[in-house]
MMTF fields as JSON, N, C-alpha, C and O atoms, coordinates in Angstrom:
{
  "mmtfVersion": "1.0.0",
  "mmtfProducer": "UNKNOWN",
  "numBonds": 427,
  "numAtoms": 428,
  "numGroups": 107,
  "numChains": 1,
  "numModels": 1,
  "chainsPerModel": [1],
  "groupsPerChain": [107],
  "chainIdList": ["A"],
  "bondAtomList": [4, 2, 8, 6, 12, 10, 16, 14, 20, 18, 24, 22, 28, 26, 32, 30, 36, 34, 40, 38, 44, 42, 48, 46, 52, 50, 56, 54, 60, 58, 64, 62, 68, 66, 72, 70, 76, 74, 80, 78, 84, 82, 88, 86, 92, 90, 96, 94, 100, 98, 104, 102, 108, 106, 112, 110, 116, 114, 120, 118, 124, 122, 128, 126, 132, 130, 136, 134, 140, 138, 144, 142, 148, 146, 152, 150, 156, 154, 160, 158, 164, 162, 168, 166, 172, 170, 176, 174, 180, 178, 184, 182, 188, 186, 192, 190, 196, 194, 200, 198, 204, 202, 208, 206, 212, 210, 216, 214, 220, 218, 224, 222, 228, 226, 232, 230, 236, 234, 240, 238, 244, 242, 248, 246, 252, 250, 256, 254, 260, 258, 264, 262, 268, 266, 272, 270, 276, 274, 280, 278, 284, 282, 288, 286, 292, 290, 296, 294, 300, 298, 304, 302, 308, 306, 312, 310, 316, 314, 320, 318, 324, 322, 328, 326, 332, 330, 336, 334, 340, 338, 344, 342, 348, 346, 352, 350, 356, 354, 360, 358, 364, 362, 368, 366, 372, 370, 376, 374, 380, 378, 384, 382, 388, 386, 392, 390, 396, 394, 400, 398, 404, 402, 408, 406, 412, 410, 416, 414, 420, 418, 424, 422],
  "bondOrderList": [1, 1, 1, 1, 1, 1, 1, 1, 1, 1, 1, 1, 1, 1, 1, 1, 1, 1, 1, 1, 1, 1, 1, 1, 1, 1, 1, 1, 1, 1, 1, 1, 1, 1, 1, 1, 1, 1, 1, 1, 1, 1, 1, 1, 1, 1, 1, 1, 1, 1, 1, 1, 1, 1, 1, 1, 1, 1, 1, 1, 1, 1, 1, 1, 1, 1, 1, 1, 1, 1, 1, 1, 1, 1, 1, 1, 1, 1, 1, 1, 1, 1, 1, 1, 1, 1, 1, 1, 1, 1, 1, 1, 1, 1, 1, 1, 1, 1, 1, 1, 1, 1, 1, 1, 1, 1],
  "groupList": [{"groupName": "UNK", "atomNameList": ["N", "CA", "C", "O"], "elementList": ["N", "C", "C", "O"], "formalChargeList": [0, 0, 0, 0], "bondAtomList": [1, 0, 2, 1, 3, 2], "bondOrderList": [1, 1, 2], "singleLetterCode": "X", "chemCompType": "L-PEPTIDE LINKING"}],
  "groupTypeList": [0, 0, 0, 0, 0, 0, 0, 0, 0, 0, 0, 0, 0, 0, 0, 0, 0, 0, 0, 0, 0, 0, 0, 0, 0, 0, 0, 0, 0, 0, 0, 0, 0, 0, 0, 0, 0, 0, 0, 0, 0, 0, 0, 0, 0, 0, 0, 0, 0, 0, 0, 0, 0, 0, 0, 0, 0, 0, 0, 0, 0, 0, 0, 0, 0, 0, 0, 0, 0, 0, 0, 0, 0, 0, 0, 0, 0, 0, 0, 0, 0, 0, 0, 0, 0, 0, 0, 0, 0, 0, 0, 0, 0, 0, 0, 0, 0, 0, 0, 0, 0, 0, 0, 0, 0, 0, 0],
  "groupIdList": [1, 2, 3, 4, 5, 6, 7, 8, 9, 10, 11, 12, 13, 14, 15, 16, 17, 18, 19, 20, 21, 22, 23, 24, 25, 26, 27, 28, 29, 30, 31, 32, 33, 34, 35, 36, 37, 38, 39, 40, 41, 42, 43, 44, 45, 46, 47, 48, 49, 50, 51, 52, 53, 54, 55, 56, 57, 58, 59, 60, 61, 62, 63, 64, 65, 66, 67, 68, 69, 70, 71, 72, 73, 74, 75, 76, 77, 78, 79, 80, 81, 82, 83, 84, 85, 86, 87, 88, 89, 90, 91, 92, 93, 94, 95, 96, 97, 98, 99, 100, 101, 102, 103, 104, 105, 106, 107],
  "secStructList": [7, 7, 1, 7, 7, 7, 7, 7, 1, 1, 1, 7, 7, 7, 7, 4, 4, 4, 7, 7, 1, 7, 7, 6, 6, 2, 2, 2, 2, 2, 2, 2, 2, 2, 2, 2, 6, 6, 7, 3, 3, 3, 3, 3, 1, 7, 7, 6, 6, 7, 1, 3, 3, 3, 3, 6, 6, 3, 3, 3, 3, 3, 6, 6, 7, 7, 2, 2, 2, 2, 2, 2, 2, 2, 2, 2, 2, 2, 2, 2, 2, 2, 2, 2, 6, 6, 7, 2, 2, 2, 2, 2, 2, 2, 2, 7, 2, 2, 2, 2, 2, 2, 2, 2, 2, 6, 7],
  "xCoordList": [44.505, 43.864, 44.135, 44.059, 44.45, 44.651, 43.537, 42.84, 43.377, 42.333, 41.031, 40.94, 40.012, 38.725, 38.069, 38.223, 37.345, 36.629, 35.369, 34.697, 35.036, 33.802, 32.596, 32.638, 31.534, 30.297, 29.679, 29.592, 29.249, 28.755, 27.248, 26.748, 26.518, 25.061, 24.518, 25.19, 23.283, 22.598, 22.798, 23.39, 22.28, 22.352, 23.736, 24.434, 24.125, 25.407, 25.393, 24.352, 26.551, 26.669, 26.452, 26.84, 25.841, 25.621, 26.934, 27.868, 26.996, 28.16, 27.964, 26.838, 29.058, 28.965, 28.058, 27.348, 28.083, 27.271, 25.78, 24.959, 25.413, 24.009, 23.498, 22.324, 24.364, 23.986, 22.99, 23.027, 22.102, 21.122, 20.835, 21.225, 20.156, 19.831, 20.748, 21.563, 20.599, 21.38, 22.119, 21.485, 23.448, 24.205, 24.225, 24.758, 23.652, 23.605, 24.991, 25.856, 25.193, 26.48, 27.567, 28.703, 27.23, 28.217, 29.385, 30.507, 29.139, 30.232, 31.229, 32.439, 30.728, 31.626, 32.404, 33.588, 31.761, 32.443, 33.524, 34.622, 33.212, 34.185, 35.351, 36.508, 35.054, 36.103, 37.023, 38.243, 36.449, 37.253, 38.135, 39.295, 37.599, 38.389, 39.541, 40.656, 39.279, 40.321, 41.442, 42.616, 41.088, 42.092, 42.792, 43.979, 42.072, 42.668, 43.813, 44.777, 43.707, 44.725, 45.807, 46.563, 45.872, 46.971, 46.844, 47.824, 45.667, 45.45, 44.977, 44.027, 45.648, 45.289, 44.042, 43.971, 43.068, 41.816, 41.631, 41.64, 41.463, 41.293, 40.106, 39.857, 39.379, 38.281, 38.773, 39.254, 38.651, 39.212, 38.152, 37.12, 38.422, 37.46, 37.541, 36.579, 38.662, 38.805, 39.659, 40.756, 39.126, 39.874, 39.887, 39.993, 39.781, 39.86, 38.742, 38.947, 37.579, 36.438, 36.172, 35.111, 37.109, 36.92, 36.155, 36.195, 35.462, 34.79, 35.75, 35.573, 36.767, 37.757, 39.007, 38.981, 40.105, 41.358, 42.011, 41.714, 42.898, 43.659, 45.026, 45.146, 46.046, 47.417, 48.317, 48.084, 49.334, 50.362, 49.874, 50.408, 48.872, 48.377, 47.499, 47.327, 46.943, 46.106, 44.858, 44.936, 43.718, 42.458, 41.992, 42.002, 41.585, 41.0, 39.577, 39.323, 38.65, 37.24, 36.805, 37.163, 36.04, 35.545, 34.55, 33.636, 34.714, 33.764, 32.405, 32.319, 31.343, 30.01, 29.24, 28.18, 29.738, 29.01, 27.808, 27.817, 26.783, 25.65, 26.144, 27.169, 25.443, 25.894, 26.096, 27.077, 25.197, 25.32, 26.52, 27.249, 26.731, 27.862, 29.175, 30.156, 29.205, 30.403, 30.744, 31.903, 29.751, 29.993, 30.5, 31.491, 29.836, 30.264, 31.637, 32.412, 31.939, 33.265, 34.336, 35.417, 34.049, 34.978, 35.24, 36.386, 34.174, 34.324, 35.198, 36.114, 34.913, 35.667, 37.148, 38.011, 37.441, 38.839, 39.579, 40.753, 38.919, 39.539, 39.839, 40.903, 38.915, 39.127, 40.302, 41.134, 40.371, 41.492, 42.821, 43.791, 42.865, 44.102, 44.521, 45.696, 43.581, 43.907, 44.365, 45.292, 43.739, 44.136, 45.527, 46.338, 45.809, 47.113, 48.245, 49.347, 47.982, 49.032, 48.975, 49.727, 48.078, 47.996, 47.344, 47.609, 46.495, 45.867, 44.403, 43.495, 44.19, 42.839, 42.187, 40.97, 42.963, 42.39, 41.768, 40.748, 42.369, 41.784, 40.431, 39.487, 40.329, 39.042, 37.997, 36.869, 38.367, 37.422, 37.029, 35.865, 37.991, 37.712, 36.68, 35.779, 36.813, 35.91, 34.573, 33.525, 34.596, 33.366, 32.685, 31.476, 33.425, 32.843, 33.474, 34.223, 33.192, 33.841, 33.619, 34.504, 32.456, 32.206, 33.104, 33.529, 33.398, 34.304, 35.707, 36.391, 36.139, 37.462, 37.553, 38.571, 36.508, 36.506, 36.636, 37.363, 35.942, 36.039, 37.457, 38.031, 38.024, 39.363, 40.386, 41.252, 40.299, 41.237, 41.111, 42.111, 39.912, 39.686, 40.228, 40.639, 40.234, 40.617, 41.977, 42.302, 42.797, 44.15, 45.188, 46.383],
  "yCoordList": [123.368, 122.206, 121.045, 121.21, 119.879, 118.71, 117.708, 117.769, 116.785, 115.775, 116.271, 117.403, 115.419, 115.804, 116.92, 117.003, 117.768, 118.851, 118.3, 117.455, 118.768, 118.291, 118.829, 119.92, 118.059, 118.518, 119.551, 119.331, 120.67, 121.766, 121.711, 121.852, 121.515, 121.519, 120.287, 119.681, 119.924, 118.861, 117.499, 117.344, 116.517, 115.131, 114.551, 115.012, 113.54, 112.876, 112.276, 111.847, 112.256, 111.657, 110.151, 109.54, 109.541, 108.092, 107.338, 107.789, 106.197, 105.317, 104.388, 104.174, 103.839, 102.903, 101.733, 101.209, 101.327, 100.183, 100.495, 99.586, 101.784, 102.19, 102.166, 102.444, 101.839, 101.856, 100.749, 99.673, 101.037, 100.042, 100.213, 101.214, 99.242, 99.29, 98.372, 97.645, 98.42, 97.561, 98.425, 99.076, 98.448, 99.245, 98.659, 99.277, 97.475, 96.86, 96.585, 96.06, 96.941, 96.665, 97.671, 97.549, 98.653, 99.683, 99.107, 99.6, 98.068, 97.456, 96.812, 96.957, 96.104, 95.472, 96.528, 96.339, 97.627, 98.705, 99.344, 99.625, 99.573, 100.158, 99.202, 99.623, 97.923, 96.92, 96.882, 96.812, 96.929, 96.935, 98.176, 98.089, 99.328, 100.569, 100.481, 100.906, 99.94, 99.789, 98.908, 99.271, 97.772, 96.841, 97.391, 97.136, 98.138, 98.751, 99.69, 99.827, 100.326, 101.274, 100.609, 101.28, 99.271, 98.549, 98.387, 98.081, 98.585, 98.442, 97.025, 96.545, 96.359, 95.0, 95.047, 95.834, 94.213, 94.157, 92.75, 91.777, 92.652, 91.34, 91.375, 92.372, 90.269, 90.084, 89.124, 88.032, 89.537, 88.776, 88.52, 89.19, 87.545, 87.149, 87.973, 87.999, 88.648, 89.413, 90.651, 90.579, 91.781, 93.044, 93.736, 94.959, 92.949, 93.522, 94.5, 95.456, 94.278, 95.154, 96.175, 96.799, 96.355, 97.305, 96.636, 95.415, 97.442, 96.939, 96.853, 96.029, 97.71, 97.729, 98.46, 99.228, 98.215, 98.927, 99.229, 98.588, 100.208, 100.521, 101.046, 101.893, 100.539, 100.992, 100.35, 99.222, 101.075, 100.521, 99.913, 98.895, 100.509, 99.99, 98.761, 98.012, 98.545, 97.369, 97.784, 98.543, 97.271, 97.456, 96.093, 95.122, 96.025, 94.808, 95.118, 96.124, 94.232, 94.386, 93.145, 92.024, 93.35, 92.257, 91.412, 91.954, 90.107, 89.19, 89.288, 89.563, 89.062, 88.939, 90.231, 90.217, 91.346, 92.614, 92.609, 91.931, 93.362, 93.526, 94.26, 94.94, 94.143, 94.827, 96.337, 96.893, 96.995, 98.441, 98.792, 99.737, 98.046, 98.315, 97.991, 98.717, 96.922, 96.593, 97.748, 98.158, 98.277, 99.356, 100.616, 101.205, 101.032, 102.261, 102.091, 103.045, 100.879, 100.628, 100.669, 101.215, 100.1, 100.182, 101.635, 102.031, 102.421, 103.841, 104.545, 105.287, 104.309, 104.945, 104.575, 105.452, 103.287, 102.848, 103.272, 103.638, 103.228, 103.686, 105.182, 105.629, 105.944, 107.388, 107.663, 108.523, 106.934, 107.114, 106.804, 107.543, 105.719, 105.317, 106.335, 106.694, 106.798, 107.807, 109.106, 109.745, 109.5, 110.715, 110.555, 111.479, 109.388, 109.132, 109.207, 109.646, 108.782, 108.832, 110.13, 110.314, 111.018, 112.317, 112.295, 113.164, 111.313, 111.202, 111.638, 110.831, 112.904, 113.436, 113.451, 113.293, 113.636, 113.617, 112.265, 112.201, 111.185, 109.859, 109.757, 109.209, 110.278, 110.269, 111.043, 110.579, 112.213, 113.015, 112.317, 112.352, 111.688, 110.992, 109.887, 109.717, 109.145, 108.02, 108.462, 107.996, 109.355, 109.7, 110.957, 111.113, 111.848, 113.119, 113.56, 114.536, 112.873, 113.229, 114.685, 115.299, 115.243, 116.644, 117.576, 118.613, 117.225, 118.033, 118.009, 119.032, 116.838, 116.739, 117.576, 118.228, 117.57, 118.391, 119.866, 120.609, 120.288, 121.668, 121.97, 123.003, 121.048, 121.247, 121.337, 122.211, 120.451, 120.474, 121.763, 122.282, 122.273, 123.489, 124.719, 125.684, 124.694, 125.871, 125.789, 126.617, 124.797, 124.735, 124.783, 124.742],
  "zCoordList": [-74.547, -74.011, -74.958, -76.176, -74.416, -75.259, -75.017, -74.004, -75.955, -75.831, -76.399, -76.875, -76.348, -76.917, -76.12, -74.901, -76.813, -76.152, -75.515, -76.105, -74.313, -73.696, -74.447, -75.014, -74.444, -75.073, -74.15, -72.942, -74.702, -73.886, -73.732, -72.616, -74.798, -74.758, -75.462, -76.297, -75.108, -75.83, -75.213, -74.145, -75.927, -75.483, -75.77, -76.673, -74.996, -75.286, -76.692, -77.189, -77.311, -78.638, -78.54, -77.544, -79.554, -79.501, -79.614, -80.277, -78.969, -79.063, -80.255, -80.704, -80.763, -81.889, -81.536, -82.394, -80.278, -79.866, -79.891, -79.775, -80.041, -80.14, -81.58, -81.825, -82.524, -83.936, -84.238, -83.641, -85.177, -85.59, -87.068, -87.67, -87.654, -89.073, -89.859, -89.293, -91.164, -92.048, -93.053, -93.884, -92.996, -93.955, -95.363, -96.285, -95.533, -96.865, -97.412, -96.71, -98.664, -99.307, -98.941, -99.399, -98.13, -97.769, -96.973, -97.085, -96.167, -95.408, -96.36, -96.188, -97.357, -98.337, -99.117, -99.396, -99.469, -100.189, -99.326, -99.805, -98.054, -97.139, -96.915, -96.914, -96.728, -96.549, -97.763, -97.615, -98.955, -100.184, -100.249, -100.654, -99.855, -99.87, -98.875, -99.175, -97.708, -96.685, -97.227, -97.143, -97.774, -98.282, -99.524, -99.728, -100.35, -101.54, -101.167, -101.92, -100.026, -99.583, -98.74, -98.036, -98.821, -98.181, -96.683, -96.006, -96.167, -94.727, -94.454, -95.074, -93.521, -93.14, -92.267, -91.324, -92.577, -91.826, -91.284, -92.037, -89.968, -89.337, -88.392, -87.714, -88.359, -87.419, -86.337, -86.639, -85.084, -83.97, -82.904, -82.864, -82.044, -81.013, -79.736, -78.968, -79.487, -78.243, -78.482, -79.036, -78.051, -78.127, -76.76, -76.674, -75.712, -74.367, -74.056, -73.308, -74.611, -74.352, -75.451, -75.464, -76.367, -77.473, -78.61, -78.764, -79.398, -80.586, -81.765, -82.662, -81.757, -82.821, -82.373, -81.411, -83.081, -82.829, -84.171, -85.18, -84.169, -85.374, -84.976, -84.091, -85.635, -85.413, -86.454, -86.886, -86.844, -87.711, -89.006, -89.446, -89.626, -90.898, -90.762, -91.723, -89.582, -89.328, -88.544, -87.577, -88.98, -88.275, -87.796, -88.553, -86.536, -85.993, -85.549, -84.888, -85.925, -85.587, -84.817, -85.178, -83.769, -82.95, -83.739, -84.361, -83.72, -84.351, -83.671, -82.475, -84.445, -83.876, -83.683, -83.058, -84.199, -84.077, -85.014, -86.041, -84.659, -85.576, -86.82, -86.755, -87.954, -89.175, -88.976, -89.47, -88.273, -88.078, -87.205, -87.507, -86.134, -85.235, -85.943, -85.782, -86.716, -87.49, -88.433, -88.51, -89.15, -90.104, -89.403, -89.835, -88.333, -87.65, -87.01, -86.933, -86.551, -85.983, -87.071, -86.851, -88.238, -89.365, -89.763, -89.976, -89.86, -90.21, -89.178, -89.533, -87.907, -86.822, -86.886, -86.842, -86.99, -86.977, -88.238, -88.169, -89.375, -90.615, -90.528, -90.955, -89.984, -89.817, -88.897, -89.184, -87.795, -86.857, -87.531, -87.367, -88.284, -88.94, -89.992, -90.073, -90.79, -91.811, -91.172, -91.669, -90.091, -89.387, -88.796, -88.854, -88.227, -87.615, -88.632, -88.304, -89.859, -90.883, -91.688, -92.645, -91.288, -91.945, -93.308, -94.138, -93.55, -94.864, -94.798, -95.0, -94.517, -94.433, -95.808, -95.911, -96.854, -98.21, -98.53, -99.216, -98.04, -98.26, -97.58, -98.149, -96.376, -95.678, -96.469, -96.637, -96.95, -97.714, -99.01, -99.409, -99.664, -100.915, -100.717, -101.539, -99.634, -99.407, -98.84, -99.289, -97.858, -97.161, -97.677, -97.506, -98.297, -98.74, -100.062, -100.081, -101.154, -102.422, -102.822, -103.418, -102.504, -102.868, -102.063, -102.573, -100.821, -100.007, -100.588, -100.614, -101.057, -101.645, -102.908, -103.145, -103.72, -104.932, -104.567, -105.228, -103.529, -103.06, -102.589, -102.937, -101.785, -101.254, -102.379, -102.356, -103.356, -104.48, -105.289, -105.784, -105.423, -106.19, -105.466, -106.111, -104.134, -103.351, -102.704, -101.853, -103.09, -102.509, -103.589, -103.299]
}
């Protein structure tokens, strides 16, 4: 089977647009990490209905999102881009440093 697996039990997963709260300085830290790894980050006025896109070393985020939606969209697009280029270790390093330590110890 290709594509995402259907959810079998439970409530539907929340959408990024359902995010709420204040990520505080985490957005700035994530933005710095994205740019540190040579990924171009742009905020744009129109993405054809999408909150964000990622391709070819570039992330675009829709202007005017709430802080929580902006953060979750950045996480989503950064994850997609890292996965597309096969850099799962980068994802683990940024989002789960303890997981990366485990992976490095066991590989």
